[in-house]
C-alpha positions as CSV (number, residue, x, y, z in Angstrom):
1,M,78.3,9.6,136.7
2,L,79.2,13.2,137.6
3,N,75.5,13.9,138.4
4,A,75.8,11.5,141.2
5,V,78.8,13.3,142.5
6,E,77.0,16.7,142.4
7,R,74.0,15.2,144.2
8,K,76.3,13.7,146.9
9,I,78.1,17.0,147.5
10,E,74.7,18.7,147.9
11,Q,73.7,16.0,150.4
12,Y,76.8,16.6,152.4
13,I,76.1,20.4,152.5
14,I,72.4,20.0,153.2
15,S,73.3,17.8,156.2
16,L,75.0,20.9,157.8
17,E,71.5,22.4,158.1
18,H,72.6,25.9,157.2
19,P,70.7,27.4,154.2
20,E,73.2,30.2,153.7
21,I,76.1,27.8,153.2
22,L,74.0,25.8,150.7
23,A,73.1,29.0,148.8
24,L,76.7,30.2,148.7
25,Y,77.9,26.8,147.5
26,R,75.4,26.8,144.7
27,K,76.9,30.0,143.4
28,L,80.3,28.3,142.8
29,P,81.0,27.3,139.2
30,A,81.4,23.5,139.0
31,G,84.4,23.5,136.7
32,K,85.8,20.5,134.9
33,R,85.5,18.1,137.8
34,L,88.8,16.5,136.6
35,R,89.5,14.9,140.0
36,A,86.0,13.3,140.2
37,K,86.3,12.0,136.6
38,L,89.6,10.3,137.4
39,I,88.2,8.7,140.5
40,L,85.1,7.4,138.7
41,Y,87.0,6.2,135.6
42,I,89.5,4.3,137.7
43,A,87.3,3.0,140.5
44,G,84.0,2.7,138.7
45,N,80.6,4.1,139.4
46,N,79.8,2.9,143.0
47,I,78.9,4.4,146.3
48,S,82.5,4.4,147.6
49,S,83.9,6.0,144.5
50,I,81.1,8.6,144.5
51,M,81.8,9.5,148.1
52,L,85.6,9.8,147.5
53,A,85.0,11.9,144.4
54,S,82.6,14.2,146.2
55,I,85.0,14.7,149.1
56,V,87.9,15.5,146.9
57,E,85.9,18.0,144.9
58,M,84.7,19.7,148.1
59,I,88.4,20.0,149.2
60,H,89.3,21.3,145.8
61,A,86.5,23.9,145.9
62,A,87.8,25.0,149.3
63,S,91.3,25.4,148.1
64,L,90.1,27.6,145.1
65,L,88.1,29.8,147.4
66,H,91.2,30.5,149.5
67,D,93.3,30.8,146.4
68,D,91.1,33.5,145.0
69,V,91.4,35.5,148.3
70,I,95.2,35.1,148.3
71,D,95.5,36.2,144.7
72,D,92.9,39.0,145.0
73,A,91.1,37.3,142.0
74,L,87.9,39.0,140.9
75,T,86.9,36.2,138.5
76,R,86.7,32.5,138.6
77,R,85.9,30.6,135.3
78,N,84.7,33.8,133.6
79,K,82.3,34.6,136.4
80,P,82.8,37.0,139.4
81,S,84.5,35.1,142.2
82,L,82.8,34.7,145.5
83,N,85.2,37.0,147.3
84,A,84.5,39.7,144.6
85,I,80.8,39.5,145.3
86,Y,80.6,38.9,149.1
87,G,84.1,39.8,150.3
88,N,87.1,37.9,151.6
89,K,85.7,36.9,155.0
90,L,82.8,35.0,153.6
91,A,84.9,33.3,150.9
92,I,87.4,32.1,153.5
93,M,84.7,30.9,155.9
94,L,82.9,28.9,153.2
95,G,86.3,27.5,152.2
96,D,86.8,26.5,155.9
97,V,83.4,24.8,156.0
98,L,84.1,22.8,152.8
99,Y,87.5,21.7,154.1
100,S,86.0,20.7,157.4
101,K,83.1,18.8,156.0
102,G,85.4,17.2,153.4
103,F,87.7,15.9,156.1
104,N,84.8,14.8,158.3
105,E,83.5,12.6,155.6
106,L,87.0,11.5,154.6
107,S,87.5,10.1,158.1
108,K,84.7,7.6,157.3
109,L,86.5,6.0,154.4
110,D,89.3,3.5,154.5
111,A,92.3,4.8,156.6
112,K,94.8,4.3,153.8
113,I,92.6,6.4,151.4
114,A,92.1,9.1,154.0
115,Q,95.9,9.2,154.6
116,I,96.7,9.6,150.8
117,V,94.2,12.5,150.4
118,S,95.1,14.2,153.7
119,D,98.8,14.1,152.8
120,A,98.0,15.7,149.5
121,V,96.1,18.5,151.1
122,I,99.2,19.3,153.3
123,K,101.3,19.4,150.1
124,L,98.7,21.6,148.5
125,S,98.8,24.1,151.4
126,I,102.6,24.1,151.4
127,G,102.5,24.6,147.6
128,E,100.2,27.6,148.0
129,L,102.6,29.0,150.6
130,D,105.5,28.5,148.3
131,D,103.6,30.2,145.4
132,V,103.1,33.3,147.5
133,G,106.7,33.3,148.7
134,M,108.1,32.9,145.2
135,S,106.1,35.8,143.9
136,K,108.2,38.2,146.0
137,T,111.2,37.8,143.7
138,F,111.9,36.9,140.1
139,N,112.4,33.2,140.2
140,T,114.8,31.6,137.6
141,D,114.9,28.1,139.1
142,K,112.9,25.6,137.1
143,E,113.2,22.9,139.8
144,Q,111.7,25.2,142.4
145,Y,108.8,26.0,140.1
146,I,108.2,22.3,139.4
147,K,108.2,21.6,143.2
148,M,105.8,24.4,143.8
149,I,103.3,23.4,141.1
150,Y,103.5,19.8,142.2
151,G,102.3,20.8,145.7
152,K,99.8,23.5,144.6
153,T,98.1,21.5,141.7
154,A,99.5,18.1,141.0
155,S,99.4,16.6,144.5
156,L,95.6,16.4,144.8
157,I,95.3,15.0,141.3
158,E,98.0,12.5,142.1
159,A,96.1,11.5,145.3
160,S,92.8,11.2,143.4
161,A,94.3,8.7,140.9
162,C,96.2,6.8,143.6
163,S,93.4,6.5,146.1
164,A,90.9,5.5,143.3
165,A,93.4,2.7,142.3
166,L,93.6,1.6,145.9
167,L,89.8,1.5,146.1
168,A,89.6,-0.6,142.9
169,G,92.5,-2.9,143.8
170,K,94.7,-1.6,140.9
171,S,98.4,-0.7,140.7
172,Q,98.7,2.4,142.9
173,E,102.2,3.3,141.6
174,K,101.2,3.5,137.9
175,Y,98.1,5.5,138.7
176,R,100.0,7.8,141.0
177,I,102.5,8.6,138.3
178,Y,99.7,9.1,135.9
179,G,98.0,11.6,138.2
180,K,101.2,13.4,139.1
181,N,102.1,13.9,135.4
182,L,98.6,14.9,134.6
183,G,98.6,17.6,137.3
184,L,102.1,19.0,136.4
185,A,101.1,19.2,132.7
186,F,97.8,20.8,133.6
187,Q,99.5,23.6,135.5
188,M,102.2,24.1,132.9
189,I,99.5,24.5,130.2
190,D,97.5,26.8,132.5
191,D,100.6,29.0,132.9
192,L,101.3,28.9,129.2
193,L,97.7,29.9,128.4
194,D,98.2,33.0,130.5
195,V,100.7,34.1,127.9
196,T,99.1,32.8,124.7
197,S,95.4,33.2,125.2
198,D,93.2,36.3,124.9
199,S,91.5,37.8,128.0
200,Q,88.0,36.7,126.9
201,T,89.1,33.1,126.6
202,L,91.0,33.1,129.9
203,G,88.4,34.9,131.9
204,K,91.2,37.2,133.2
205,P,93.7,39.6,131.7
206,A,96.5,38.1,129.6
207,L,99.9,38.1,131.4
208,H,98.0,38.5,134.7
209,D,100.2,35.9,136.4
210,F,103.4,37.9,135.7
211,E,101.8,41.1,136.9
212,E,100.9,39.2,140.2
213,G,104.6,38.4,140.6
214,K,104.4,34.8,139.4
215,T,107.4,33.7,137.4
216,T,106.0,30.7,135.7
217,L,107.6,28.3,133.2
218,P,107.3,30.5,130.1
219,Y,109.1,33.4,131.9
220,I,111.9,31.0,133.2
221,Y,112.5,29.8,129.7
222,L,112.3,33.3,128.3
223,Y,114.8,34.7,130.8
224,D,117.3,32.0,129.8
225,A,117.0,33.0,126.1
226,L,117.3,36.8,126.5
227,S,120.4,39.0,126.3
228,D,121.7,40.5,129.6
229,Q,120.0,43.8,128.7
230,E,116.7,42.1,127.9
231,K,116.9,40.1,131.1
232,E,117.2,43.3,133.1
233,R,114.1,44.7,131.3
234,L,112.1,41.5,132.0
235,R,113.2,41.6,135.7
236,S,112.1,45.2,135.9
237,L,108.6,44.4,134.8
238,H,108.1,41.6,137.4
239,G,105.1,42.1,139.6
240,K,104.0,45.4,137.9
241,I,101.0,46.4,135.9
242,L,102.3,46.2,132.3
243,S,101.8,49.0,129.8
244,K,100.6,48.1,126.3
245,I,104.2,48.6,125.1
246,D,105.7,46.3,127.7
247,S,103.0,43.7,127.3
248,A,103.5,43.6,123.6
249,W,107.3,43.3,124.1
250,V,106.9,40.3,126.4
251,Q,104.6,38.6,124.0
252,E,106.9,39.4,121.0
253,Q,109.9,37.9,122.9
254,M,107.9,34.8,123.8
255,K,107.2,34.2,120.1
256,A,110.7,35.1,118.9
257,H,112.3,32.6,121.2
258,N,109.7,29.8,120.6
259,I,108.8,29.8,124.3
260,P,105.2,28.5,123.9
261,Q,106.6,25.5,121.9
262,K,109.2,24.8,124.6
263,C,106.6,24.8,127.4
264,Y,104.2,22.7,125.4
265,A,106.9,20.2,124.7
266,Q,107.7,19.9,128.4
267,A,104.0,19.2,129.2
268,A,103.8,16.8,126.3
269,L,106.6,14.7,127.7
270,L,104.7,14.2,130.9
271,I,101.5,13.4,129.1
272,E,103.3,10.9,126.9
273,E,104.6,9.0,129.9
274,A,101.1,9.1,131.5
275,I,99.5,7.8,128.3
276,T,102.1,4.9,128.0
277,L,101.3,3.8,131.6
278,M,97.5,3.8,131.0
279,Q,97.9,2.0,127.6
280,T,99.3,-1.0,129.6
281,E,96.3,-0.9,131.8
282,G,93.8,-0.6,128.9
283,E,92.4,2.7,130.4
284,T,90.9,4.3,127.2
285,K,89.0,7.0,129.1
286,L,92.2,8.1,131.0
287,L,94.0,8.3,127.7
288,S,91.4,10.7,126.4
289,I,91.7,12.9,129.5
290,A,95.5,13.0,129.2
291,K,95.3,14.1,125.5
292,E,92.7,16.7,126.3
293,M,95.0,18.1,129.0
294,I,97.5,19.6,126.5
295,D,95.0,20.5,123.7
296,R,92.8,22.7,125.8
297,K,92.2,26.4,125.2
298,F,91.3,27.3,128.8
């Protein structure tokens, strides 16, 4: 089914009649295509679902291109990012093209579906803005973190599930909650892996998020568990390149206070609710996706 989505995206880009754009797009790693899978599993394999999945994946690709520029990321899925190879200007412009083409094709779908997806993209953009703003200080507010990752990551996954349910005539609310929980858990596990995985597995240096100034869930939980003196030390390291000693200290404290287990448990609660909802709908494929979400290594 995903092959049909890949072909449809290429058709959309070929229709632009600009060989350079097509060549640049083909250099982007495809990734897991999570949003496309959700749409096809929920709405079935038909022309409308393939169109919707292709549009959402183009929008997602555009957001990642902009995200890499914002984060000065040199790699994406273990490969050099487009901005690292060709510079920020080209990466931003390709992102703009994908966004524009995605919305152009979105306007041809049912107005309610277009509204759901376009609202999610607004939330995504605000989430990215909040992410940048929050990196300027050490954030200890868990609710603020949840709100930010909902916008940045979960909103488009939520919209994918909800719009697919609308397309298939299924319960939008159940699938909306499923998608939202999946997205929140996805980002929580992503943030946890930045602490627990090695650089080769991640495709970027371990603890890179903290060095960028991002106070993710593991650091919020760790901060609460530390002594006043240790809290001050953690704050002092925020947004800085960590020495081997400081990096080892952070990881030791994470283990000592069982922070990975706490973060995993938080994500697992969200996934449990998502699984329960999909069990009532008999969605076996969506159950598998949910389970894979918290057992992944990268």
